C-alpha positions as CSV (number, residue, x, y, z in Angstrom):
1,M,102.8,102.4,88.7
2,P,102.2,99.1,90.6
3,Y,102.0,95.5,89.7
4,E,99.4,92.5,90.3
5,L,100.3,88.7,90.3
6,V,97.2,87.3,88.7
7,D,96.5,83.1,89.2
8,R,95.2,82.4,85.7
9,A,93.0,79.6,87.2
10,T,91.3,82.0,89.7
11,N,92.0,85.0,88.6
12,A,92.9,85.7,92.0
13,A,95.5,88.7,92.1
14,R,97.9,90.1,94.8
15,V,99.4,93.1,94.7
16,I,103.8,92.4,94.2
17,P,105.7,94.4,96.8
18,P,108.4,96.9,96.1
19,R,112.0,95.7,96.0
20,G,113.2,94.9,99.4
21,A,109.9,93.0,100.1
22,W,109.3,89.6,98.0
23,L,105.6,88.0,97.4
24,T,106.0,84.2,97.9
25,I,104.6,81.3,95.7
26,G,104.7,77.6,97.0
27,R,102.9,74.4,97.8
28,E,102.6,75.0,102.0
29,P,102.3,76.3,104.7
30,P,100.7,79.6,104.4
31,E,102.4,81.1,106.7
32,E,105.6,81.0,104.4
33,N,103.8,81.8,101.0
34,D,101.7,84.7,100.2
35,V,100.4,82.6,97.2
36,V,99.7,78.8,98.5
37,R,99.3,75.9,95.7
38,H,98.5,72.6,96.3
39,E,99.5,70.6,93.2
40,Q,102.3,68.0,94.8
41,E,104.5,69.2,92.0
42,V,105.0,72.7,93.2
43,S,107.9,72.8,96.1
44,R,107.1,74.5,99.5
45,R,108.9,77.7,98.2
46,H,108.9,77.8,94.1
47,A,109.6,81.2,93.5
48,Q,109.6,84.9,94.6
49,L,108.6,88.1,93.2
50,H,109.4,92.0,94.0
51,E,108.8,94.9,92.0
52,A,111.8,96.4,90.5
53,R,112.7,100.2,89.0
54,D,112.2,98.8,85.5
55,G,109.7,95.6,85.7
56,I,108.9,92.3,87.9
57,M,112.0,90.6,89.3
58,L,111.4,86.6,89.7
59,R,114.1,85.0,91.8
60,V,113.5,80.7,91.3
61,L,114.1,78.9,94.6
62,S,113.3,75.8,93.2
63,P,115.3,72.6,91.5
64,N,111.5,72.3,89.7
65,G,112.2,75.7,87.8
66,V,110.0,78.4,86.7
67,Y,109.0,78.3,82.6
68,K,108.9,82.2,81.6
69,H,106.1,82.1,78.1
70,G,107.8,82.5,74.5
71,E,111.5,81.3,76.3
72,R,112.4,77.3,75.6
73,G,113.2,75.5,78.8
74,R,113.6,76.0,82.3
75,I,115.1,78.6,84.8
76,A,115.6,76.7,88.0
77,M,117.5,76.8,91.2
78,D,120.7,74.6,91.0
79,P,120.9,72.2,93.9
80,A,124.8,71.3,94.0
81,T,125.4,75.2,94.1
82,G,122.3,76.8,96.0
83,V,122.2,79.4,93.6
84,E,118.9,81.1,93.2
85,P,118.6,82.7,89.8
86,E,116.4,85.8,89.3
87,F,115.0,87.1,86.0
88,G,113.0,89.9,84.6
89,P,112.0,92.5,84.3
90,L,108.7,91.1,83.8
91,H,106.2,93.2,82.2
92,D,102.8,93.9,82.0
93,G,101.1,90.9,79.9
94,D,104.2,88.3,80.6
95,Q,103.2,85.3,82.2
96,F,105.3,82.4,83.3
97,S,104.0,78.7,84.5
98,L,105.4,77.3,88.0
99,L,105.7,73.7,85.9
100,R,104.1,72.2,82.5
101,P,106.0,73.9,79.7
102,G,104.0,75.6,77.1
103,K,100.2,75.1,79.1
104,F,99.7,78.7,79.9
105,D,95.9,77.3,80.7
106,D,97.1,75.4,83.7
107,D,96.5,76.0,87.5
108,V,99.6,76.7,87.9
109,A,100.0,79.4,85.3
110,F,100.0,83.3,86.7
111,F,100.4,86.5,84.5
112,I,101.7,90.1,85.5
113,R,99.4,93.0,85.4
114,Q,100.4,96.6,85.6
115,V,97.8,98.6,87.9
116,S,96.7,102.3,87.8
117,A,98.0,103.7,91.1
């Protein structure tokens, strides 16, 4: 079944593409990002998602990191090595924030929603 990325602030949803294509979240420009957030602390290209066999995978492109709901600390790109960590699978209802850990009602938080085909 397909999944959507839902912005908690606006409730806007975007379909997450299957493996091989990525949904990109970032500050600017819109030509490089599918979901654009204008907050200064959001990186130009912050994170990417795609649908995998058993859920949604999230790749972190920013040293600012991503915070997954229910886990301590952030998962971030290592600027020294350039390693972009990927984590998942995320499933229906899982939440993450680009910043501000523990505040999942803020305007840079998202959740995954499974939709019927």
